[in-house]
C-alpha positions in Angstrom: -27.5 42.5 21.0 -26.2 44.1 17.8 -22.7 44.4 19.2 -22.6 40.7 20.2 -23.9 39.7 16.7 -21.3 41.8 15.0 -18.6 40.3 17.2 -19.6 36.8 16.3 -19.7 37.6 12.6 -16.3 39.1 12.7 -14.9 36.1 14.6 -16.4 33.5 12.3 -13.8 33.6 9.5 -11.0 33.1 12.1 -12.9 30.2 13.7 -13.4 28.5 10.3 -9.8 29.0 9.4 -8.6 27.5 12.7 -10.9 24.4 12.4 -9.7 23.9 8.8 -6.0 24.1 9.9 -6.6 21.5 12.6 -8.3 19.2 10.2 -5.5 19.5 7.6 -2.9 18.9 10.2 -4.6 15.7 11.5 -4.7 14.2 8.0 -1.7 12.0 6.9 0.4 13.5 4.1 -0.3 12.1 0.6 1.9 9.6 -1.2 3.8 11.0 -4.2 4.9 9.3 -7.4 8.3 9.8 -9.0 7.0 12.9 -10.8 6.0 14.5 -7.5 2.3 14.0 -8.2 -0.2 12.8 -5.6 -1.2 9.1 -5.9 -4.8 8.7 -6.9 -7.2 5.9 -6.2 -8.5 5.9 -9.8 -5.1 5.5 -11.5 -2.7 2.6 -11.9 1.0 2.7 -10.8 4.1 0.6 -11.1 5.7 -0.2 -7.8 9.5 0.0 -8.5 12.6 -0.4 -6.4 14.1 2.9 -5.4 17.7 3.9 -6.3 18.3 0.9 -8.6 22.0 0.5 -9.5 23.0 -1.8 -12.3 21.3 -5.0 -13.4 21.1 -6.6 -9.9 18.6 -4.2 -8.4 15.6 -5.9 -9.9 12.5 -4.5 -11.5 8.8 -3.9 -10.7 6.4 -6.3 -9.1 4.6 -9.1 -10.9 2.9 -12.5 -10.6 4.6 -15.8 -10.8 3.9 -19.5 -10.1 5.1 -21.2 -6.9 6.9 -24.5 -7.0 5.2 -27.0 -9.2 2.0 -25.0 -9.3 1.3 -23.6 -12.8 -0.9 -20.8 -11.5 0.8 -17.5 -11.1 -0.6 -16.5 -7.7 2.6 -15.3 -5.8 3.8 -11.7 -5.8 7.4 -11.5 -7.0 9.9 -8.8 -8.0 11.0 -8.9 -11.6 14.7 -10.0 -11.9 15.4 -7.5 -14.7 15.6 -3.8 -13.8 14.3 -3.1 -17.3 10.9 -4.7 -16.5 8.2 -2.6 -14.7 6.0 -5.5 -13.7 2.2 -5.3 -13.5 0.5 -2.0 -12.5 -1.5 -1.8 -9.3 -4.2 0.3 -7.9 -4.7 1.4 -4.3 -8.0 1.4 -2.4 -7.8 3.1 1.1 -10.2 1.9 3.8 -11.6 5.4 4.0 -11.1 7.0 0.6 -11.0 10.8 0.9 -11.0 12.9 -2.3 -9.4 10.0 -4.2 -6.0 10.6 -2.5 -3.7 7.8 -1.3 -2.1 8.8 2.0 0.8 7.3 4.1 0.2 5.0 7.1 -3.4 4.4 5.9 -4.9 0.9 5.6 -5.4 0.1 1.9 -5.9 -2.8 -0.5 -3.5 -3.3 -3.4 -4.8 -4.8 -6.6 -3.1 -5.8 -9.8 -4.4 -4.5 -13.1 -4.8 -8.1 -14.1 -7.8 -10.4 -14.5 -8.7 -13.1 -12.1 -6.0 -15.8 -12.1 -6.8 -19.5 -11.6 -9.9 -18.5 -9.6 -8.0 -16.0 -7.4 -8.8 -12.3 -7.3 -5.9 -9.9 -8.2 -6.0 -8.4 -4.8 -2.9 -8.8 -2.6 -3.1 -10.7 0.7 -0.6 -12.1 3.2 -0.4 -15.8 3.9 -0.2 -16.9 7.6 -0.6 -13.4 8.8 -1.7 -14.6 12.3 1.5 -16.6 12.9 4.7 -14.6 13.1 6.8 -17.7 13.0 5.3 -19.0 9.8 6.3 -18.2 6.2 4.3 -15.0 5.6 4.4 -14.5 1.8 2.4 -12.0 -0.2 0.1 -13.6 -2.7 -3.2 -12.7 -4.5 -6.7 -13.8 -3.6 -7.5 -11.0 -1.2 -10.6 -8.9 -0.8 -11.3 -5.2 -1.5 -13.0 -3.4 1.3 -15.2 -5.0 4.0 -12.7 -4.2 6.8 -12.7 -6.7 9.7 -11.2 -10.0 10.9 -12.3 -11.9 7.8 -10.3 -9.6 5.5 -7.3 -8.9 7.8 -4.8 -10.4 5.4 -5.7 -8.0 2.6 -4.7 -4.7 4.2 -1.3 -3.0 3.7 0.1 0.5 4.3 2.6 2.8 2.5 5.0 4.5 4.9 7.8 6.9 4.4 11.3 5.4 4.3 13.9 8.2 4.0 13.1 10.0 0.8 11.3 7.0 -0.6 8.6 4.6 0.7 8.1 1.1 1.9 5.2 -1.3 2.1 4.1 -2.4 5.5 1.7 -5.1 6.8 0.2 -3.8 10.1 -3.6 -3.5 9.7 -5.6 -1.4 12.1 -9.0 -2.1 10.5 -9.9 -4.4 13.4 -9.3 -2.9 16.8 -9.7 -6.2 18.7 -7.7 -8.4 16.4 -4.1 -9.6 17.2 -1.9 -8.9 14.2 1.8 -9.0 13.4 3.4 -5.8 12.1 6.3 -6.2 9.6 7.8 -4.6 6.5 7.3 -6.1 3.1 10.6 -7.2 1.7 12.2 -9.8 -0.5 13.0 -13.4 0.2 15.0 -15.4 -2.4 13.1 -18.5 -3.3 14.4 -20.9 -6.1 16.4 -18.1 -7.6 13.4 -15.7 -7.7 12.5 -12.7 -5.5 9.3 -13.3 -3.6 7.5 -10.7 -1.5 7.7 -11.6 2.1 7.0 -10.1 5.6 10.5 -9.4 6.9 12.5 -6.9 9.0 14.3 -5.5 5.9 11.9 -3.6 3.7 12.1 -3.2 0.0 12.6 0.5 -0.6 10.1 1.5 -3.3 8.8 4.4 -5.4 5.6 4.7 -7.6 5.5 5.5 -11.3 2.3 6.3 -13.2 1.5 3.4 -15.6 
């Protein structure tokens, strides 16, 4: 009995180490900002285009009005590379130690007050119809994953040495969704965020 107990005690550190290794390996890698630091859920970041060359690369992401509407509820890219746009914060569906990880469903929220009655949380218009104009706007919901909030969930994925934003929510196992990258569509001379097959390559900078 003593021999068996001693064997179990000696084997325990190896068992704990093995379990911890498997748990770490199963967890997606963290997203890093331009300084090489892990993105945190309690901090704000600028989403900037990667590898900007010259004045035609554009700047960070911001809000702008759409057509004749005076309310700035559409998500656009700044035309000037000198402008960082509005900072955002990220809220993963299952926050773990305050770290933002790749390929994880999350909400994106501007550090900006409610605009014209709309929340500053990003959402996708017409997300159920792949043939429709699927623009990125505000008015989404933080948390409460399910069919009612399907348009509010995005992901950050690796794109070479940089990242891209993706709309492909997995918060509802029985929902039909479209999966597309978040890119830019030129609209009336402005750059509006849109679900498209050509993603905007981005990086993250602490605000």
